[in-house]
C-alpha beads as a LAMMPS data file, in Angstrom:
LAMMPS data file: protein, C-alpha beads

289 atoms
288 bonds

1 atom types
1 bond types

-500.0 500.0 xlo xhi
-500.0 500.0 ylo yhi
-500.0 500.0 zlo zhi

Masses

1 110.0

Atoms # bond

1 1 1 368.322 251.194 -83.627
2 1 1 365.818 248.942 -81.452
3 1 1 365.519 251.622 -78.761
4 1 1 364.270 254.204 -81.535
5 1 1 361.864 252.154 -82.688
6 1 1 360.651 251.366 -79.264
7 1 1 360.602 255.174 -78.355
8 1 1 358.318 255.524 -81.990
9 1 1 356.167 252.257 -81.017
10 1 1 355.607 254.192 -77.613
11 1 1 354.549 257.687 -79.307
12 1 1 352.521 256.232 -81.027
13 1 1 350.575 253.995 -78.536
14 1 1 351.052 256.270 -75.608
15 1 1 347.165 257.979 -76.138
16 1 1 345.512 255.603 -77.837
17 1 1 345.817 252.785 -75.125
18 1 1 344.048 254.942 -72.419
19 1 1 340.597 255.382 -74.824
20 1 1 337.485 253.054 -74.354
21 1 1 337.640 252.274 -78.098
22 1 1 341.112 250.824 -77.590
23 1 1 340.094 248.688 -74.615
24 1 1 337.496 246.921 -76.593
25 1 1 339.808 246.528 -80.115
26 1 1 342.715 244.877 -77.585
27 1 1 340.101 242.960 -75.788
28 1 1 339.142 241.786 -79.558
29 1 1 342.893 241.126 -80.687
30 1 1 344.310 240.115 -77.467
31 1 1 345.022 236.113 -78.598
32 1 1 346.987 237.519 -81.217
33 1 1 350.828 237.213 -80.251
34 1 1 352.266 239.482 -82.698
35 1 1 349.693 241.955 -81.392
36 1 1 350.289 241.089 -77.810
37 1 1 354.224 241.574 -78.327
38 1 1 353.735 245.153 -79.718
39 1 1 351.146 246.228 -77.593
40 1 1 352.887 245.001 -74.234
41 1 1 355.980 246.703 -75.092
42 1 1 353.727 250.251 -75.727
43 1 1 352.841 249.658 -72.189
44 1 1 356.766 248.947 -70.843
45 1 1 357.543 252.078 -72.275
46 1 1 354.487 253.915 -71.257
47 1 1 354.832 253.099 -67.358
48 1 1 358.534 253.552 -67.543
49 1 1 357.843 257.019 -68.723
50 1 1 354.948 257.689 -66.331
51 1 1 357.313 256.204 -63.225
52 1 1 360.005 258.580 -64.348
53 1 1 358.043 261.779 -64.129
54 1 1 355.757 260.529 -60.767
55 1 1 359.325 260.169 -58.863
56 1 1 360.000 264.052 -59.405
57 1 1 356.770 264.634 -57.411
58 1 1 355.431 263.322 -53.847
59 1 1 353.544 260.346 -53.751
60 1 1 351.007 259.108 -51.024
61 1 1 352.012 257.864 -47.959
62 1 1 349.538 255.683 -47.735
63 1 1 347.218 254.385 -50.015
64 1 1 344.221 251.981 -49.370
65 1 1 342.472 249.489 -52.220
66 1 1 339.216 248.263 -52.547
67 1 1 339.816 245.549 -55.033
68 1 1 336.599 245.121 -56.706
69 1 1 335.625 243.158 -60.367
70 1 1 336.930 239.980 -59.539
71 1 1 333.388 238.076 -60.627
72 1 1 332.297 240.631 -62.906
73 1 1 336.188 239.970 -64.975
74 1 1 335.616 236.093 -65.138
75 1 1 331.955 236.558 -66.320
76 1 1 333.472 239.019 -69.497
77 1 1 336.447 236.486 -69.693
78 1 1 334.244 233.287 -69.714
79 1 1 335.775 232.045 -66.569
80 1 1 334.621 230.405 -63.492
81 1 1 334.179 232.516 -60.845
82 1 1 336.456 231.095 -58.837
83 1 1 339.581 232.137 -61.578
84 1 1 338.468 235.528 -60.978
85 1 1 339.322 235.517 -57.543
86 1 1 342.424 233.665 -58.104
87 1 1 343.627 236.418 -60.831
88 1 1 342.656 239.152 -58.165
89 1 1 344.986 237.486 -55.760
90 1 1 347.785 237.456 -58.685
91 1 1 347.151 241.090 -59.259
92 1 1 347.826 242.101 -55.636
93 1 1 351.034 240.966 -56.228
94 1 1 351.681 243.266 -58.629
95 1 1 350.586 246.243 -57.258
96 1 1 352.251 245.259 -54.384
97 1 1 355.091 245.804 -56.104
98 1 1 354.326 248.335 -57.985
99 1 1 353.695 250.472 -54.511
100 1 1 356.745 249.652 -53.575
101 1 1 358.332 251.097 -56.930
102 1 1 356.616 254.522 -56.508
103 1 1 357.829 255.104 -53.108
104 1 1 353.864 254.338 -51.111
105 1 1 355.232 253.181 -47.454
106 1 1 351.730 252.143 -46.369
107 1 1 349.228 249.957 -48.587
108 1 1 345.904 248.672 -47.316
109 1 1 343.392 246.587 -49.387
110 1 1 340.210 245.634 -48.621
111 1 1 340.071 241.814 -49.317
112 1 1 336.605 240.832 -47.833
113 1 1 333.839 242.925 -46.030
114 1 1 331.426 241.830 -42.935
115 1 1 329.090 241.451 -46.118
116 1 1 330.812 238.738 -48.139
117 1 1 329.990 236.049 -45.494
118 1 1 326.638 236.478 -47.028
119 1 1 328.105 234.783 -50.250
120 1 1 327.457 231.249 -51.087
121 1 1 328.893 229.120 -48.931
122 1 1 331.005 227.827 -52.060
123 1 1 332.722 230.883 -52.595
124 1 1 333.452 231.502 -49.429
125 1 1 335.049 228.810 -48.413
126 1 1 337.326 229.298 -51.802
127 1 1 338.013 232.716 -50.781
128 1 1 338.974 231.789 -47.127
129 1 1 340.830 228.649 -48.920
130 1 1 342.582 231.940 -51.076
131 1 1 343.893 233.768 -47.904
132 1 1 344.883 231.075 -45.775
133 1 1 347.302 230.493 -49.169
134 1 1 348.458 234.046 -49.131
135 1 1 348.791 234.756 -45.502
136 1 1 351.699 231.342 -45.571
137 1 1 353.028 232.304 -49.168
138 1 1 353.186 236.136 -47.588
139 1 1 355.006 234.825 -44.240
140 1 1 357.717 233.264 -46.181
141 1 1 358.384 235.079 -48.782
142 1 1 361.846 236.244 -48.661
143 1 1 361.091 239.723 -50.183
144 1 1 358.605 240.073 -47.098
145 1 1 361.690 239.756 -44.675
146 1 1 364.647 241.892 -47.346
147 1 1 362.175 244.898 -47.547
148 1 1 361.245 244.775 -43.836
149 1 1 357.169 244.928 -44.685
150 1 1 355.007 244.827 -41.339
151 1 1 351.849 242.861 -41.931
152 1 1 348.595 243.304 -40.475
153 1 1 345.341 241.562 -40.768
154 1 1 342.504 243.775 -40.021
155 1 1 339.271 242.814 -39.131
156 1 1 336.616 240.971 -37.256
157 1 1 339.342 237.873 -37.142
158 1 1 337.304 235.949 -34.528
159 1 1 335.021 235.253 -37.443
160 1 1 337.670 233.462 -39.977
161 1 1 338.405 229.645 -39.848
162 1 1 340.820 228.813 -37.750
163 1 1 343.627 228.034 -40.154
164 1 1 342.868 231.479 -41.721
165 1 1 343.580 233.344 -38.177
166 1 1 346.398 230.916 -37.432
167 1 1 348.159 232.227 -40.852
168 1 1 346.924 235.870 -39.864
169 1 1 348.689 235.473 -36.298
170 1 1 351.833 233.836 -37.295
171 1 1 352.390 236.331 -40.224
172 1 1 351.898 239.202 -38.148
173 1 1 354.185 238.022 -34.927
174 1 1 356.873 237.454 -37.628
175 1 1 356.668 240.910 -39.198
176 1 1 355.709 242.997 -36.028
177 1 1 359.242 244.597 -35.953
178 1 1 359.505 245.610 -38.925
179 1 1 358.875 249.355 -39.883
180 1 1 359.916 250.571 -43.754
181 1 1 356.783 249.195 -45.589
182 1 1 353.222 248.603 -43.804
183 1 1 350.882 246.253 -45.210
184 1 1 347.632 245.833 -43.602
185 1 1 344.826 243.260 -45.466
186 1 1 341.556 244.149 -44.181
187 1 1 339.690 240.312 -43.702
188 1 1 336.239 239.840 -42.132
189 1 1 336.115 244.131 -42.322
190 1 1 333.339 246.551 -41.733
191 1 1 334.085 250.105 -41.249
192 1 1 331.185 250.438 -38.579
193 1 1 332.335 247.623 -36.625
194 1 1 335.637 249.024 -36.682
195 1 1 334.780 252.122 -34.868
196 1 1 332.099 250.277 -32.560
197 1 1 335.161 247.972 -31.690
198 1 1 337.064 251.483 -31.033
199 1 1 334.397 252.949 -29.062
200 1 1 333.697 249.644 -26.950
201 1 1 337.618 249.967 -25.466
202 1 1 337.842 253.443 -24.655
203 1 1 334.639 252.877 -22.388
204 1 1 336.355 249.740 -20.802
205 1 1 339.335 252.203 -20.418
206 1 1 337.364 254.569 -19.116
207 1 1 335.818 252.326 -16.920
208 1 1 339.352 251.166 -15.549
209 1 1 340.147 254.473 -14.865
210 1 1 342.734 254.450 -17.651
211 1 1 341.600 257.852 -18.976
212 1 1 338.527 260.457 -18.552
213 1 1 335.500 261.028 -21.050
214 1 1 337.653 264.388 -20.865
215 1 1 340.559 263.033 -22.466
216 1 1 338.371 261.434 -25.302
217 1 1 339.507 263.479 -28.841
218 1 1 339.752 262.497 -32.185
219 1 1 343.645 261.492 -32.126
220 1 1 342.636 259.210 -28.876
221 1 1 339.604 257.736 -31.204
222 1 1 342.323 257.261 -33.971
223 1 1 345.016 255.209 -31.709
224 1 1 342.209 252.502 -31.120
225 1 1 341.615 251.812 -34.432
226 1 1 342.568 248.601 -36.816
227 1 1 345.252 251.141 -38.313
228 1 1 346.677 252.690 -35.189
229 1 1 350.433 252.378 -37.139
230 1 1 349.902 253.948 -40.298
231 1 1 348.603 257.331 -40.870
232 1 1 345.228 257.947 -42.530
233 1 1 345.406 257.203 -46.324
234 1 1 345.989 259.693 -48.590
235 1 1 344.539 257.842 -51.557
236 1 1 341.655 255.321 -51.909
237 1 1 341.447 253.558 -54.962
238 1 1 338.221 251.783 -56.247
239 1 1 338.315 249.299 -59.339
240 1 1 335.677 247.906 -61.525
241 1 1 333.434 251.368 -62.178
242 1 1 331.516 251.602 -58.310
243 1 1 331.457 254.620 -57.011
244 1 1 331.180 253.779 -53.189
245 1 1 333.031 253.286 -50.070
246 1 1 331.579 250.357 -48.784
247 1 1 332.060 250.586 -45.399
248 1 1 335.683 250.530 -45.655
249 1 1 337.796 252.832 -43.534
250 1 1 334.532 255.339 -42.610
251 1 1 336.920 257.427 -39.394
252 1 1 340.126 257.232 -41.701
253 1 1 339.011 258.399 -45.013
254 1 1 338.000 261.969 -43.976
255 1 1 340.072 263.933 -46.098
256 1 1 341.459 261.140 -48.413
257 1 1 341.414 261.803 -52.132
258 1 1 339.089 259.410 -54.015
259 1 1 339.974 257.836 -57.460
260 1 1 337.370 255.551 -59.226
261 1 1 338.730 253.518 -62.115
262 1 1 336.801 251.776 -64.313
263 1 1 338.831 248.584 -64.950
264 1 1 337.835 245.261 -63.194
265 1 1 340.707 244.391 -60.741
266 1 1 342.151 241.986 -62.275
267 1 1 342.963 243.633 -65.346
268 1 1 344.436 246.510 -63.840
269 1 1 347.902 247.580 -65.720
270 1 1 350.745 248.960 -64.350
271 1 1 349.865 252.000 -66.797
272 1 1 345.925 252.118 -65.094
273 1 1 348.385 252.220 -61.164
274 1 1 350.497 254.810 -62.281
275 1 1 347.489 257.243 -64.009
276 1 1 345.914 256.857 -60.264
277 1 1 348.876 257.977 -58.753
278 1 1 349.732 261.495 -61.677
279 1 1 345.745 261.766 -60.277
280 1 1 346.866 262.351 -57.087
281 1 1 349.701 264.851 -57.801
282 1 1 347.463 266.652 -59.524
283 1 1 345.629 267.560 -56.896
284 1 1 345.599 270.064 -54.100
285 1 1 344.394 268.861 -50.817
286 1 1 342.684 271.306 -48.568
287 1 1 341.799 269.224 -45.492
288 1 1 338.011 270.535 -45.075
289 1 1 339.772 273.595 -45.600

Bonds

1 1 1 2
2 1 2 3
3 1 3 4
4 1 4 5
5 1 5 6
6 1 6 7
7 1 7 8
8 1 8 9
9 1 9 10
10 1 10 11
11 1 11 12
12 1 12 13
13 1 13 14
14 1 14 15
15 1 15 16
16 1 16 17
17 1 17 18
18 1 18 19
19 1 19 20
20 1 20 21
21 1 21 22
22 1 22 23
23 1 23 24
24 1 24 25
25 1 25 26
26 1 26 27
27 1 27 28
28 1 28 29
29 1 29 30
30 1 30 31
31 1 31 32
32 1 32 33
33 1 33 34
34 1 34 35
35 1 35 36
36 1 36 37
37 1 37 38
38 1 38 39
39 1 39 40
40 1 40 41
41 1 41 42
42 1 42 43
43 1 43 44
44 1 44 45
45 1 45 46
46 1 46 47
47 1 47 48
48 1 48 49
49 1 49 50
50 1 50 51
51 1 51 52
52 1 52 53
53 1 53 54
54 1 54 55
55 1 55 56
56 1 56 57
57 1 57 58
58 1 58 59
59 1 59 60
60 1 60 61
61 1 61 62
62 1 62 63
63 1 63 64
64 1 64 65
65 1 65 66
66 1 66 67
67 1 67 68
68 1 68 69
69 1 69 70
70 1 70 71
71 1 71 72
72 1 72 73
73 1 73 74
74 1 74 75
75 1 75 76
76 1 76 77
77 1 77 78
78 1 78 79
79 1 79 80
80 1 80 81
81 1 81 82
82 1 82 83
83 1 83 84
84 1 84 85
85 1 85 86
86 1 86 87
87 1 87 88
88 1 88 89
89 1 89 90
90 1 90 91
91 1 91 92
92 1 92 93
93 1 93 94
94 1 94 95
95 1 95 96
96 1 96 97
97 1 97 98
98 1 98 99
99 1 99 100
100 1 100 101
101 1 101 102
102 1 102 103
103 1 103 104
104 1 104 105
105 1 105 106
106 1 106 107
107 1 107 108
108 1 108 109
109 1 109 110
110 1 110 111
111 1 111 112
112 1 112 113
113 1 113 114
114 1 114 115
115 1 115 116
116 1 116 117
117 1 117 118
118 1 118 119
119 1 119 120
120 1 120 121
121 1 121 122
122 1 122 123
123 1 123 124
124 1 124 125
125 1 125 126
126 1 126 127
127 1 127 128
128 1 128 129
129 1 129 130
130 1 130 131
131 1 131 132
132 1 132 133
133 1 133 134
134 1 134 135
135 1 135 136
136 1 136 137
137 1 137 138
138 1 138 139
139 1 139 140
140 1 140 141
141 1 141 142
142 1 142 143
143 1 143 144
144 1 144 145
145 1 145 146
146 1 146 147
147 1 147 148
148 1 148 149
149 1 149 150
150 1 150 151
151 1 151 152
152 1 152 153
153 1 153 154
154 1 154 155
155 1 155 156
156 1 156 157
157 1 157 158
158 1 158 159
159 1 159 160
160 1 160 161
161 1 161 162
162 1 162 163
163 1 163 164
164 1 164 165
165 1 165 166
166 1 166 167
167 1 167 168
168 1 168 169
169 1 169 170
170 1 170 171
171 1 171 172
172 1 172 173
173 1 173 174
174 1 174 175
175 1 175 176
176 1 176 177
177 1 177 178
178 1 178 179
179 1 179 180
180 1 180 181
181 1 181 182
182 1 182 183
183 1 183 184
184 1 184 185
185 1 185 186
186 1 186 187
187 1 187 188
188 1 188 189
189 1 189 190
190 1 190 191
191 1 191 192
192 1 192 193
193 1 193 194
194 1 194 195
195 1 195 196
196 1 196 197
197 1 197 198
198 1 198 199
199 1 199 200
200 1 200 201
201 1 201 202
202 1 202 203
203 1 203 204
204 1 204 205
205 1 205 206
206 1 206 207
207 1 207 208
208 1 208 209
209 1 209 210
210 1 210 211
211 1 211 212
212 1 212 213
213 1 213 214
214 1 214 215
215 1 215 216
216 1 216 217
217 1 217 218
218 1 218 219
219 1 219 220
220 1 220 221
221 1 221 222
222 1 222 223
223 1 223 224
224 1 224 225
225 1 225 226
226 1 226 227
227 1 227 228
228 1 228 229
229 1 229 230
230 1 230 231
231 1 231 232
232 1 232 233
233 1 233 234
234 1 234 235
235 1 235 236
236 1 236 237
237 1 237 238
238 1 238 239
239 1 239 240
240 1 240 241
241 1 241 242
242 1 242 243
243 1 243 244
244 1 244 245
245 1 245 246
246 1 246 247
247 1 247 248
248 1 248 249
249 1 249 250
250 1 250 251
251 1 251 252
252 1 252 253
253 1 253 254
254 1 254 255
255 1 255 256
256 1 256 257
257 1 257 258
258 1 258 259
259 1 259 260
260 1 260 261
261 1 261 262
262 1 262 263
263 1 263 264
264 1 264 265
265 1 265 266
266 1 266 267
267 1 267 268
268 1 268 269
269 1 269 270
270 1 270 271
271 1 271 272
272 1 272 273
273 1 273 274
274 1 274 275
275 1 275 276
276 1 276 277
277 1 277 278
278 1 278 279
279 1 279 280
280 1 280 281
281 1 281 282
282 1 282 283
283 1 283 284
284 1 284 285
285 1 285 286
286 1 286 287
287 1 287 288
288 1 288 289
């Protein structure tokens, strides 16, 4: 009987929860305990059904995410901006689990751009503290090692505080031999800077006689990028409603599918995430043809 009730709740709520009107109603009723329980059950049933359908078709090998909207989420919820960033950090843990559950092998997240260094010092310092905590936690988390996750911090690491660099180097050293899953964290990252760094390294190797200019082809340039150990992203997701790339993986996204979600990053639900994967599965990738 309980399963039948769950099924009925799921059928009633499945379509309703995706509408903007429903989102507004949910926001108004979020403090009602009974409503919260019912809504959570609807979400659980909906996510289960979506996941069953997703597993019948190919999923992205490499998903890249621009995690946007922490501060606006905090403003909307009446929270301190720092709490918005902390909730965004917690959301990333969930998304990592969802990605592995779906079968995504490589995940790259845009955590902090080179432009973000221009934000108020208090905010930057808080974010750097969060990064230090996160990297330390990832290194000690048994799931990282049980699931054989290779963790790589990409960007201009020399611009990061020494404490963050040390934790980045530590987790990269500990996981460099893993190859089941790949998790790239872009901190102090800029897409143009990445290409400039690659060009400098290539020029140096040409000067040293390791290659000739005629040998420089697309795959050679790709091999000098920060993400050289994973394929280019199949899908790029940006949350918060903004529809731009913001200097993220500029070389690698040449043939990536793009998905822009209007949900703020900390508010992203599992059904929102699975909807992104379903959208990808409905598309026909043309690679410029």
